[in-house]
N, C-alpha and C positions, 0 to 999 in steps of 0.2 A: 755445286754445278760448275762444270768447265765452260768457259766462254768460247764461242767460235768467233774468231776475229775476221771480219770482212777483209781487212788488209791482206790477210794471207791468201784471199781469193782474188786479189788484184784490184780491189776498190781503192780509189784515191779521192773520194768525196768526203769532205767534212761539212756538215750542216750546222750553221750557227743560228740559234733561235734566241731572240731577246724580246723583252716586253714591247719595244718600239724601235724603229729605225730613225724616227724624227727627233725624239728626245735626245738632247746632247749627250747625256751620260750613257744611255743604252746605245746610242749611235756610235760612240767611241769604242764601246765594247765590241760591237760588230765589225767596225773598221779595223780595230787592232787584231781581232781573231782572223779576219779574212786576210789581212796583209801577211801575218805570220804564217798562216797555212800555205799561202801561195809561195812564200819564200822557201818553204819546205817541200814544195812540189805537189801540193794537193789542189784539186778543184774545190770550189766552195759554193755554197748556196746560203744566202742570208734571208731570213724570214722573221716575222714578229707575230707574237700571240696576243698582243694588246691586253695582257693581264687577264685573259680569258682561258680558264683551264680546259674547257672543251675544245677550243681552237688549238691550244697547245697539244692536246692529245692527238688531234688530226694531223698536225704538223710532224709530230714524232712518228706516227704511223706512216706518213708519206716518206719520211727519211728512211725508215726501215724498208719500205717498198722499193726505194731507189737503191738499196744496197749500200747505204752510207757506211764509211769506215768508222766514223765517230760523230757524236753530237756534242757541240758546245752549247750549254743551255743556261740562261738566266730565267729561272722558272716562274710560274704563275701562281705559286702558293705552296707553302711548306707541306701541308697535308694533301692538297688536291693534286699535287704533281707526282706523288709516290708511285701510283699505279702505272702511269705512262712511262716513267723512268725504268721501272721494273720490266715493263713490256719490251722496252728496247734492249735491256740487258739479256732477257731470255731469248731475244731474236739474234743475239750476238753483236749488237751495236752498243759499244761502251759510251756512257754519258759522262761528261765532265761539266760539273756545275760551277758557275761563277756568280758572284755577288750575293745570291740568296741561297741559303741551305734548305734542305728538306728535312722532314721529321722522321727520317729512317736512315739507318746505316746499312751499307752493303748493297744498295741499289745502284748508286753511282760509283764510278771508279774514284773520283775526286770531288770534294766539295771545297772550292777555293773561294773564300769570302774575305772581305775587309774585316779588320779587327774593330768592329763597330763599337764595342764597349770601350776599348782604349781610345778610339777617336772621340767618342762622346765625352769622356772625361777631360780630354784636351780642350774641347770646345767649351765645356761647362766652366773650367777653371779660367779660361780667357774671359768668359762672360762675367763671372764673379769679380774678377780683377777690374774689368772695365766699369763695373757698377760700384766699385769701392766696397764690396761685400755686403751691400744692403740695397733694398728696393723691391717693389712689386714687379712681377713679370708674368708674361703669357708664354706657355709652352704649346707649340704647334706640333702635333704628333702625326706621323704617317698613317697609312692604312692599318687599322687595329689588328687585322689578321696576319700582317706581315711580321715575320720574326725580327727583321732588322728594326722595325719601328719600336718594338718592345725592348730590344737590347739597347738601342740608342737612348730611349727614355730612361731606362734603368741606369745607364752610365751618367746621364745628365744629373739624375737625382742623387746618385751616390756621392756626387760632389756638392751640388747645390744645397742638399739637406743638411750638410755639415755647418752651414752658416745661418745662424738664427735671424740675421737681418734680411735674408733673402725670403721673400714672401710670394708664393705662387698664387696670383689672383685668379688664374684660369688655366685649364689644360684641356685643349680640344683637338680632335682630329680634323685635319684638312685633306686627308687621303693623298698626300704627296702633291696636291694640285694647287696651282698658283691662284686661280680664280676663287677657289674655296678658301684659301688662306687670306685672300683680300677681304672676303665677306666676313669670315670669322674675326679677323683683326678689327675690322670696322665695328662689329657688334661689341666686342670685348672692350674696345676703347671707350665706347659710349657708357658701358656699365662700370668700367674701372679706369677713369681718366688718370688715376695715380700711377699707371703702369710706366716703368722706366726701362723695361727690357723685353725683348722677344727672343726666345731660343727655339729654333726650328729643326725638325728632324731631317730636312733636306733643303737645298738651296732654292728649289722651286717655290716651296712654301715661304721661305725667308724673303724672296723677292716679292711675293704677293703681299706679305706683311709690310715690306718697305713701301709698296705702292699705296697701301691703306694709310700708313703713317704720313706719307708725303701729302696725300689728299687732305689729311687732317691738320697739316702744318706742324707735325710733331717730329722735328729734327733732333729732339733731345733723347730719343729712345735708342738704346743699344740693341743691335740685331746681330745674332750669330747663327750661321747655317751649318750645313753639312753636305759635302759632295766634292767641292772644289771646281765649280763650273766657271767658264769664262765670264758669264754675266755677274756671278758673285765676285770674281776677281775685279771686274771693272767697278762694281759698287764699293768694294773695299778701297780701291785706289782713289775713288772720288770722295771718300769720307762718309758715304751714306751707310755703309755696313761695316761692322767692327771686324768680323773674322768669319772664316768658314773652316771646315775640316776636309782635307783632301783624302778621298779614297781613290787609289790609282786604278781607274776603270780599264784603261787601255793595257797597262802592264799586266793586270790580272788576266785579261783575255788572252794576251800573248803567251803568258806562262801556262795557261790551261792548254793551249795548242801545243806548246813544247812537251807537256806531260802526255798529251794524247799521242803525239808522234812517238815518244819513247815507249809508251805502252803498246802501240800497234807494232812496233819493231821488235820489242823484247818480251812483251807479255806482263810487264810490271812498270810502275812509275818510279819505284825507289823512294816513294814518299807515303806517309799515312793518308787515309782518305780525307780527313778534315785538316785543311790548311788555312792559316790566317795571314793576311798581309797588313802590316802596320799602316795607320793613317798619320797625317801630318797637319799641324796647325798652319793655316794661311792667314796672315794679317798684313798690315802695311809694310812690314819689314821684308816680306818675300813674295808678295802678290805679283810683282812684275815678272817673276820667273815662272808663273803658272800659265800653262797653255794646254787646252784640250785634256784636262784631268791628269796632267803630268807636270811635275816640278823639274825644271832644268837641272841636270847633273845629279839627279837623285835616283837611287835604286832602292827597292823595297822588297827584300827577300822574304819569302813565306816561311812560316814556322808552324809548329804543331799548335 
């Protein structure tokens, strides 16, 4: 099926849809996409779906009705987002996915995501090294239905499980949420006081774990997160958190807009649909260079 490009009909609107505008990570995605689109001469509309697939569907329908030239989307579910993305495609509105992929190929023009597996292996190795290759630990997992949660957990374990001295005392989902991570960590600490480490699928959960550890007077526990947030940076610099893994949220969103602009002007991106951006370990050696999910003087080109 040939796509009818709205840009050819004069549309200069790019709609940016993310899970939240308040969450620092998703907020930086939206800010980065908006700024880049405006630099390229587009009007923008930023909205959030709150991880609600039904609301996301409505927002995509609204973007179609507005005659959007393109949609930049951090989606609400790998399976539940496919129909809405296909609906946009069939209406001639190309969709460029960031951060989270969907469980179908050919619906979106681009699926631009962090190399979550590579990043998780970096974080896991730093975790192992900090623990001296032995100790009981808690793994905090993101939303179980989220592809990223599964990939990060697999990356963690492909490293951690190589070390016989590393013993997983508990593995529980905290759904990417700080308050849930606080509660889970409190409960696990009571059941397993021998825990020496917490490895978390995102910084929000890592910070919840830190709060629980602080309330229990456990400054001896190594904590590693994932995302590269400013709060995690500050916790690393103060010595409360060992490390995090940076996924370049803003650069990812900017690059998605660059690809959308190229596609709207030429009918092609010149890139495969699935693109990965490498992640980077953040610890005491480079935390001072981290700001708003970006590392100073660092570029992270995408690859297949």
